[in-house]
Every structure is written in structure tokens, then in C-alpha cells.
N, CA, C and O atoms as a Tinker XYZ file with bonds, in Angstrom:
   352  protein
     1  N    137.871000   12.319000   57.255000    73     2
     2  CA   139.306000   12.084000   57.168000    64     1     3
     3  C    139.785000   11.376000   58.429000    63     2     4     5
     4  O    139.431000   11.768000   59.541000    81     3
     5  N    140.588000   10.338000   58.253000    73     3     6
     6  CA   141.080000    9.553000   59.385000    64     5     7
     7  C    142.103000   10.345000   60.185000    63     6     8     9
     8  O    142.888000   11.113000   59.629000    81     7
     9  N    142.083000   10.149000   61.486000    73     7    10
    10  CA   143.055000   10.790000   62.358000    64     9    11
    11  C    144.341000    9.989000   62.342000    63    10    12    13
    12  O    144.331000    8.772000   62.526000    81    11
    13  N    145.444000   10.680000   62.121000    73    11    14
    14  CA   146.753000   10.024000   62.144000    64    13    15
    15  C    147.232000    9.996000   63.579000    63    14    16    17
    16  O    147.289000   11.029000   64.245000    81    15
    17  N    147.581000    8.794000   64.061000    73    15    18
    18  CA   147.913000    8.674000   65.472000    64    17    19
    19  C    149.314000    8.152000   65.748000    63    18    20    21
    20  O    149.716000    8.092000   66.910000    81    19
    21  N    150.069000    7.774000   64.730000    73    19    22
    22  CA   151.390000    7.190000   64.967000    64    21    23
    23  C    152.441000    7.981000   64.195000    63    22    24    25
    24  O    152.697000    7.686000   63.027000    81    23
    25  N    153.050000    8.979000   64.828000    73    23    26
    26  CA   154.032000    9.792000   64.109000    64    25    27
    27  C    155.319000    9.016000   63.824000    63    26    28    29
    28  O    155.755000    8.179000   64.615000    81    27
    29  N    155.901000    9.319000   62.684000    73    27    30
    30  CA   157.223000    8.805000   62.314000    64    29    31
    31  C    158.047000   10.023000   61.922000    63    30    32    33
    32  O    157.710000   10.727000   60.969000    81    31
    33  N    159.114000   10.267000   62.650000    73    31    34
    34  CA   159.971000   11.417000   62.377000    64    33    35
    35  C    161.306000   10.932000   61.839000    63    34    36    37
    36  O    161.831000    9.912000   62.284000    81    35
    37  N    161.851000   11.670000   60.880000    73    35    38
    38  CA   163.148000   11.300000   60.330000    64    37    39
    39  C    163.876000   12.544000   59.837000    63    38    40    41
    40  O    163.261000   13.539000   59.456000    81    39
    41  N    165.174000   12.461000   59.855000    73    39    42
    42  CA   166.007000   13.548000   59.355000    64    41    43
    43  C    166.761000   13.037000   58.137000    63    42    44    45
    44  O    167.311000   11.936000   58.137000    81    43
    45  N    166.772000   13.861000   57.107000    73    43    46
    46  CA   167.494000   13.513000   55.878000    64    45    47
    47  C    168.274000   14.734000   55.403000    63    46    48    49
    48  O    167.998000   15.867000   55.797000    81    47
    49  N    169.239000   14.473000   54.560000    73    47    50
    50  CA   169.993000   15.569000   53.952000    64    49    51
    51  C    169.045000   16.404000   53.085000    63    50    52    53
    52  O    168.109000   15.858000   52.500000    81    51
    53  N    169.271000   17.702000   52.997000    73    51    54
    54  CA   168.419000   18.542000   52.157000    64    53    55
    55  C    168.342000   18.043000   50.712000    63    54    56    57
    56  O    167.291000   18.154000   50.081000    81    55
    57  N    169.432000   17.500000   50.185000    73    55    58
    58  CA   169.408000   16.999000   48.800000    64    57    59
    59  C    168.458000   15.806000   48.661000    63    58    60    61
    60  O    167.804000   15.649000   47.630000    81    59
    61  N    168.381000   14.974000   49.688000    73    59    62
    62  CA   167.457000   13.831000   49.662000    64    61    63
    63  C    166.021000   14.349000   49.716000    63    62    64    65
    64  O    165.161000   13.890000   48.965000    81    63
    65  N    165.770000   15.304000   50.603000    73    63    66
    66  CA   164.439000   15.893000   50.707000    64    65    67
    67  C    164.014000   16.514000   49.385000    63    66    68    69
    68  O    162.859000   16.387000   48.980000    81    67
    69  N    164.945000   17.186000   48.710000    73    67    70
    70  CA   164.618000   17.829000   47.438000    64    69    71
    71  C    164.220000   16.813000   46.380000    63    70    72    73
    72  O    163.292000   17.046000   45.606000    81    71
    73  N    164.915000   15.699000   46.345000    73    71    74
    74  CA   164.579000   14.649000   45.372000    64    73    75
    75  C    163.204000   14.059000   45.694000    63    74    76    77
    76  O    162.389000   13.850000   44.796000    81    75
    77  N    162.951000   13.793000   46.979000    73    75    78
    78  CA   161.647000   13.266000   47.394000    64    77    79
    79  C    160.543000   14.259000   47.035000    63    78    80    81
    80  O    159.496000   13.867000   46.520000    81    79
    81  N    160.774000   15.526000   47.302000    73    79    82
    82  CA   159.778000   16.550000   46.982000    64    81    83
    83  C    159.509000   16.630000   45.477000    63    82    84    85
    84  O    158.364000   16.798000   45.057000    81    83
    85  N    160.559000   16.509000   44.672000    73    83    86
    86  CA   160.384000   16.559000   43.220000    64    85    87
    87  C    159.541000   15.375000   42.745000    63    86    88    89
    88  O    158.644000   15.535000   41.917000    81    87
    89  N    159.834000   14.197000   43.273000    73    87    90
    90  CA   159.072000   13.007000   42.888000    64    89    91
    91  C    157.626000   13.111000   43.381000    63    90    92    93
    92  O    156.698000   12.758000   42.653000    81    91
    93  N    157.432000   13.583000   44.593000    73    91    94
    94  CA   156.079000   13.741000   45.135000    64    93    95
    95  C    155.282000   14.725000   44.296000    63    94    96    97
    96  O    154.095000   14.517000   44.040000    81    95
    97  N    155.934000   15.789000   43.873000    73    95    98
    98  CA   155.275000   16.784000   43.041000    64    97    99
    99  C    154.817000   16.176000   41.713000    63    98   100   101
   100  O    153.715000   16.457000   41.242000    81    99
   101  N    155.667000   15.345000   41.118000    73    99   102
   102  CA   155.287000   14.684000   39.864000    64   101   103
   103  C    154.088000   13.763000   40.060000    63   102   104   105
   104  O    153.269000   13.602000   39.155000    81   103
   105  N    153.987000   13.163000   41.235000    73   103   106
   106  CA   152.860000   12.277000   41.555000    64   105   107
   107  C    151.645000   13.064000   42.052000    63   106   108   109
   108  O    150.570000   12.503000   42.259000    81   107
   109  N    151.837000   14.374000   42.239000    73   107   110
   110  CA   150.787000   15.270000   42.729000    64   109   111
   111  C    150.285000   14.870000   44.126000    63   110   112   113
   112  O    149.085000   14.872000   44.402000    81   111
   113  N    151.238000   14.531000   44.986000    73   111   114
   114  CA   150.940000   14.252000   46.395000    64   113   115
   115  C    151.954000   15.009000   47.239000    63   114   116   117
   116  O    152.986000   15.450000   46.733000    81   115
   117  N    151.659000   15.158000   48.522000    73   115   118
   118  CA   152.626000   15.842000   49.369000    64   117   119
   119  C    153.721000   14.861000   49.816000    63   118   120   121
   120  O    153.623000   13.653000   49.601000    81   119
   121  N    154.745000   15.408000   50.429000    73   119   122
   122  CA   155.913000   14.616000   50.848000    64   121   123
   123  C    155.504000   13.459000   51.763000    63   122   124   125
   124  O    155.968000   12.332000   51.590000    81   123
   125  N    154.642000   13.741000   52.725000    73   123   126
   126  CA   154.233000   12.712000   53.682000    64   125   127
   127  C    153.550000   11.544000   52.981000    63   126   128   129
   128  O    153.869000   10.383000   53.240000    81   127
   129  N    152.619000   11.854000   52.101000    73   127   130
   130  CA   151.908000   10.799000   51.367000    64   129   131
   131  C    152.885000   10.014000   50.498000    63   130   132   133
   132  O    152.816000    8.787000   50.433000    81   131
   133  N    153.788000   10.719000   49.835000    73   131   134
   134  CA   154.761000   10.044000   48.969000    64   133   135
   135  C    155.633000    9.079000   49.771000    63   134   136   137
   136  O    155.818000    7.927000   49.377000    81   135
   137  N    156.165000    9.552000   50.892000    73   135   138
   138  CA   157.035000    8.704000   51.720000    64   137   139
   139  C    156.240000    7.528000   52.279000    63   138   140   141
   140  O    156.729000    6.399000   52.306000    81   139
   141  N    155.023000    7.792000   52.723000    73   139   142
   142  CA   154.195000    6.722000   53.279000    64   141   143
   143  C    153.906000    5.661000   52.217000    63   142   144   145
   144  O    154.013000    4.467000   52.496000    81   143
   145  N    153.540000    6.080000   51.002000    73   143   146
   146  CA   153.251000    5.121000   49.940000    64   145   147
   147  C    154.495000    4.319000   49.566000    63   146   148   149
   148  O    154.420000    3.105000   49.375000    81   147
   149  N    155.632000    4.993000   49.462000    73   147   150
   150  CA   156.872000    4.304000   49.101000    64   149   151
   151  C    157.273000    3.293000   50.183000    63   150   152   153
   152  O    157.658000    2.166000   49.871000    81   151
   153  N    157.183000    3.697000   51.432000    73   151   154
   154  CA   157.549000    2.797000   52.531000    64   153   155
   155  C    156.586000    1.620000   52.615000    63   154   156   157
   156  O    157.007000    0.485000   52.835000    81   155
   157  N    155.300000    1.886000   52.441000    73   155   158
   158  CA   154.305000    0.823000   52.514000    64   157   159
   159  C    154.482000   -0.173000   51.369000    63   158   160   161
   160  O    154.382000   -1.382000   51.578000    81   159
   161  N    154.746000    0.327000   50.162000    73   159   162
   162  CA   154.990000   -0.564000   49.019000    64   161   163
   163  C    156.207000   -1.451000   49.279000    63   162   164   165
   164  O    156.171000   -2.653000   49.017000    81   163
   165  N    157.272000   -0.862000   49.789000    73   163   166
   166  CA   158.483000   -1.636000   50.070000    64   165   167
   167  C    158.227000   -2.655000   51.180000    63   166   168   169
   168  O    158.712000   -3.784000   51.105000    81   167
   169  N    157.481000   -2.270000   52.194000    73   167   170
   170  CA   157.154000   -3.193000   53.277000    64   169   171
   171  C    156.349000   -4.378000   52.754000    63   170   172   173
   172  O    156.609000   -5.521000   53.129000    81   171
   173  N    155.372000   -4.107000   51.889000    73   171   174
   174  CA   154.589000   -5.197000   51.294000    64   173   175
   175  C    155.481000   -6.128000   50.481000    63   174   176   177
   176  O    155.336000   -7.348000   50.556000    81   175
   177  N    156.396000   -5.566000   49.710000    73   175   178
   178  CA   157.308000   -6.385000   48.901000    64   177   179
   179  C    158.179000   -7.279000   49.774000    63   178   180   181
   180  O    158.351000   -8.462000   49.482000    81   179
   181  N    158.719000   -6.722000   50.829000    73   179   182
   182  CA   159.587000   -7.498000   51.726000    64   181   183
   183  C    158.799000   -8.613000   52.406000    63   182   184   185
   184  O    159.279000   -9.742000   52.507000    81   183
   185  N    157.593000   -8.301000   52.870000    73   183   186
   186  CA   156.769000   -9.328000   53.500000    64   185   187
   187  C    156.382000  -10.413000   52.503000    63   186   188   189
   188  O    156.354000  -11.593000   52.853000    81   187
   189  N    156.083000  -10.027000   51.267000    73   187   190
   190  CA   155.718000  -11.006000   50.243000    64   189   191
   191  C    156.888000  -11.933000   49.937000    63   190   192   193
   192  O    156.688000  -13.123000   49.693000    81   191
   193  N    158.105000  -11.400000   49.949000    73   191   194
   194  CA   159.291000  -12.238000   49.700000    64   193   195
   195  C    159.427000  -13.323000   50.762000    63   194   196   197
   196  O    159.954000  -14.400000   50.484000    81   195
   197  N    158.961000  -13.052000   51.958000    73   195   198
   198  CA   159.048000  -14.024000   53.047000    64   197   199
   199  C    157.886000  -15.014000   53.031000    63   198   200   201
   200  O    157.966000  -16.083000   53.636000    81   199
   201  N    156.813000  -14.656000   52.342000    73   199   202
   202  CA   155.589000  -15.446000   52.387000    64   201   203
   203  C    155.299000  -16.149000   51.070000    63   202   204   205
   204  O    154.827000  -17.286000   51.077000    81   203
   205  N    155.566000  -15.510000   49.952000    73   203   206
   206  CA   155.229000  -16.036000   48.637000    64   205   207
   207  C    156.472000  -16.535000   47.925000    63   206   208   209
   208  O    157.559000  -15.986000   48.102000    81   207
   209  N    156.312000  -17.572000   47.122000    73   207   210
   210  CA   157.422000  -18.033000   46.302000    64   209   211
   211  C    156.869000  -18.636000   45.031000    63   210   212   213
   212  O    155.706000  -19.035000   44.977000    81   211
   213  N    157.704000  -18.702000   44.006000    73   211   214
   214  CA   157.306000  -19.197000   42.696000    64   213   215
   215  C    158.171000  -20.401000   42.357000    63   214   216   217
   216  O    159.385000  -20.393000   42.560000    81   215
   217  N    157.518000  -21.436000   41.836000    73   215   218
   218  CA   158.240000  -22.627000   41.415000    64   217   219
   219  C    157.916000  -22.931000   39.962000    63   218   220   221
   220  O    156.810000  -22.664000   39.494000    81   219
   221  N    158.883000  -23.489000   39.256000    73   219   222
   222  CA   158.609000  -23.957000   37.908000    64   221   223
   223  C    157.702000  -25.179000   38.015000    63   222   224   225
   224  O    157.590000  -25.768000   39.090000    81   223
   225  N    157.065000  -25.563000   36.935000    73   223   226
   226  CA   156.036000  -26.601000   36.940000    64   225   227
   227  C    156.519000  -27.907000   37.577000    63   226   228   229
   228  O    155.818000  -28.487000   38.406000    81   227
   229  N    157.700000  -28.366000   37.197000    73   227   230
   230  CA   158.200000  -29.644000   37.717000    64   229   231
   231  C    158.462000  -29.552000   39.223000    63   230   232   233
   232  O    158.128000  -30.471000   39.971000    81   231
   233  N    159.051000  -28.462000   39.655000    73   231   234
   234  CA   159.329000  -28.267000   41.075000    64   233   235
   235  C    158.026000  -28.128000   41.859000    63   234   236   237
   236  O    157.910000  -28.635000   42.974000    81   235
   237  N    157.038000  -27.435000   41.267000    73   235   238
   238  CA   155.759000  -27.292000   41.949000    64   237   239
   239  C    155.073000  -28.639000   42.098000    63   238   240   241
   240  O    154.479000  -28.925000   43.138000    81   239
   241  N    155.152000  -29.462000   41.068000    73   239   242
   242  CA   154.534000  -30.790000   41.127000    64   241   243
   243  C    155.157000  -31.615000   42.262000    63   242   244   245
   244  O    154.439000  -32.271000   43.017000    81   243
   245  N    156.482000  -31.582000   42.381000    73   243   246
   246  CA   157.165000  -32.306000   43.456000    64   245   247
   247  C    156.750000  -31.742000   44.824000    63   246   248   249
   248  O    156.500000  -32.501000   45.761000    81   247
   249  N    156.681000  -30.441000   44.929000    73   247   250
   250  CA   156.264000  -29.782000   46.170000    64   249   251
   251  C    154.837000  -30.184000   46.523000    63   250   252   253
   252  O    154.552000  -30.533000   47.668000    81   251
   253  N    153.948000  -30.135000   45.547000    73   251   254
   254  CA   152.547000  -30.485000   45.758000    64   253   255
   255  C    152.400000  -31.946000   46.154000    63   254   256   257
   256  O    151.574000  -32.279000   47.004000    81   255
   257  N    153.194000  -32.820000   45.544000    73   255   258
   258  CA   153.151000  -34.245000   45.891000    64   257   259
   259  C    153.542000  -34.453000   47.353000    63   258   260   261
   260  O    152.917000  -35.245000   48.058000    81   259
   261  N    154.575000  -33.742000   47.807000    73   259   262
   262  CA   154.997000  -33.860000   49.200000    64   261   263
   263  C    153.908000  -33.362000   50.154000    63   262   264   265
   264  O    153.675000  -33.957000   51.206000    81   263
   265  N    153.249000  -32.272000   49.780000    73   263   266
   266  CA   152.171000  -31.753000   50.629000    64   265   267
   267  C    150.987000  -32.715000   50.681000    63   266   268   269
   268  O    150.315000  -32.829000   51.706000    81   267
   269  N    150.738000  -33.398000   49.579000    73   267   270
   270  CA   149.593000  -34.311000   49.491000    64   269   271
   271  C    149.891000  -35.690000   50.069000    63   270   272   273
   272  O    148.967000  -36.458000   50.338000    81   271
   273  N    151.144000  -36.010000   50.261000    73   271   274
   274  CA   151.530000  -37.345000   50.734000    64   273   275
   275  C    151.071000  -37.562000   52.169000    63   274   276   277
   276  O    150.889000  -36.620000   52.941000    81   275
   277  N    150.895000  -38.810000   52.490000    73   275   278
   278  CA   150.549000  -39.198000   53.859000    64   277   279
   279  C    151.692000  -38.784000   54.792000    63   278   280   281
   280  O    152.858000  -38.999000   54.462000    81   279
   281  N    151.382000  -38.203000   55.934000    73   279   282
   282  CA   152.454000  -37.813000   56.863000    64   281   283
   283  C    153.259000  -39.031000   57.311000    63   282   284   285
   284  O    152.716000  -40.119000   57.502000    81   283
   285  N    154.560000  -38.823000   57.474000    73   283   286
   286  CA   155.438000  -39.891000   57.942000    64   285   287
   287  C    155.745000  -39.657000   59.413000    63   286   288   289
   288  O    155.980000  -38.530000   59.849000    81   287
   289  N    155.736000  -40.734000   60.153000    73   287   290
   290  CA   156.097000  -40.643000   61.572000    64   289   291
   291  C    157.605000  -40.818000   61.690000    63   290   292   293
   292  O    158.147000  -41.851000   61.296000    81   291
   293  N    158.273000  -39.824000   62.222000    73   291   294
   294  CA   159.710000  -39.891000   62.416000    64   293   295
   295  C    159.994000  -40.433000   63.809000    63   294   296   297
   296  O    159.389000  -39.995000   64.787000    81   295
   297  N    160.909000  -41.380000   63.897000    73   295   298
   298  CA   161.212000  -42.015000   65.182000    64   297   299
   299  C    161.623000  -40.994000   66.252000    63   298   300   301
   300  O    161.198000  -41.090000   67.403000    81   299
   301  N    162.434000  -40.039000   65.874000    73   299   302
   302  CA   162.858000  -39.016000   66.829000    64   301   303
   303  C    161.681000  -38.221000   67.368000    63   302   304   305
   304  O    161.651000  -37.874000   68.548000    81   303
   305  N    160.714000  -37.933000   66.512000    73   303   306
   306  CA   159.529000  -37.189000   66.948000    64   305   307
   307  C    158.674000  -38.052000   67.870000    63   306   308   309
   308  O    158.148000  -37.563000   68.870000    81   307
   309  N    158.533000  -39.341000   67.532000    73   307   310
   310  CA   157.770000  -40.239000   68.405000    64   309   311
   311  C    158.388000  -40.256000   69.801000    63   310   312   313
   312  O    157.684000  -40.159000   70.806000    81   311
   313  N    159.710000  -40.382000   69.849000    73   311   314
   314  CA   160.421000  -40.402000   71.125000    64   313   315
   315  C    160.192000  -39.100000   71.898000    63   314   316   317
   316  O    159.930000  -39.116000   73.101000    81   315
   317  N    160.294000  -37.989000   71.196000    73   315   318
   318  CA   160.117000  -36.683000   71.840000    64   317   319
   319  C    158.724000  -36.549000   72.445000    63   318   320   321
   320  O    158.579000  -36.103000   73.584000    81   319
   321  N    157.708000  -36.933000   71.689000    73   319   322
   322  CA   156.339000  -36.791000   72.187000    64   321   323
   323  C    156.008000  -37.778000   73.294000    63   322   324   325
   324  O    155.093000  -37.535000   74.080000    81   323
   325  N    156.730000  -38.879000   73.369000    73   323   326
   326  CA   156.482000  -39.864000   74.416000    64   325   327
   327  C    157.235000  -39.567000   75.715000    63   326   328   329
   328  O    156.954000  -40.179000   76.745000    81   327
   329  N    158.179000  -38.642000   75.672000    73   327   330
   330  CA   158.935000  -38.281000   76.884000    64   329   331
   331  C    158.087000  -37.403000   77.808000    63   330   332   333
   332  O    157.239000  -36.623000   77.373000    81   331
   333  N    158.355000  -37.567000   79.074000    73   331   334
   334  CA   157.703000  -36.697000   80.059000    64   333   335
   335  C    158.406000  -35.337000   80.040000    63   334   336   337
   336  O    159.633000  -35.272000   79.965000    81   335
   337  N    157.644000  -34.273000   80.106000    73   335   338
   338  CA   158.217000  -32.920000   80.113000    64   337   339
   339  C    159.036000  -32.729000   81.379000    63   338   340   341
   340  O    158.648000  -33.244000   82.427000    81   339
   341  N    160.146000  -32.013000   81.328000    73   339   342
   342  CA   160.998000  -31.808000   82.506000    64   341   343
   343  C    160.265000  -31.134000   83.669000    63   342   344   345
   344  O    160.643000  -31.336000   84.823000    81   343
   345  N    159.250000  -30.357000   83.400000    73   343   346
   346  CA   158.548000  -29.644000   84.462000    64   345   347
   347  C    157.390000  -30.460000   85.056000    63   346   348   349
   348  O    156.729000  -30.024000   85.998000    81   347
   349  N    157.159000  -31.650000   84.487000    73   347   350
   350  CA   156.075000  -32.490000   85.030000    64   349   351
   351  C    156.585000  -33.385000   86.124000    63   350   352
   352  O    155.817000  -34.159000   86.696000    81   351
């Protein structure tokens, strides 16, 4: 069994605890496991929303075409890269 090394403490209203306990009991896990699984699932969902996205076929084709296109040199970027850094 892995050693748990990062405690997370929280206070909730007794009514909230009772609901969590009832749900954990239905899942046949203890409160800690239930809260950990719920928090981890939500964390994964939030991170996925920031990383993954879905496009319809036409939008994906346009997106893919832009990714596959030859890079364009922007004049402002050329100027920026040709300037001497202020600390040099």
C-alpha cells in the first residue's frame, strides 16, 4: 500500500458530509477515497478543457490546412529578432 504524504484538510457543513458519506457508501468506498476520486475526475476535466478541443469537419480541415501551411514571416517579428536586446 502506498504511503500518503500530502494531506488535504477541509471543513464542511455536517449536511454536506452526510451527503458525501451516503454517496461514498453507495460506491462502497470510504469518504476519503470518494472525495479524492471526485476531485481528481473534476481536475482532469478542467485540464482537458484547456488542452483538448473538438471541431466540426470543415473547421478542422481549415485548422489542419493552417498547421500544414508554410510558415509566414511577419515583418514585425523580423524586426524584433533583428534588434539588439536591451541588456546587450
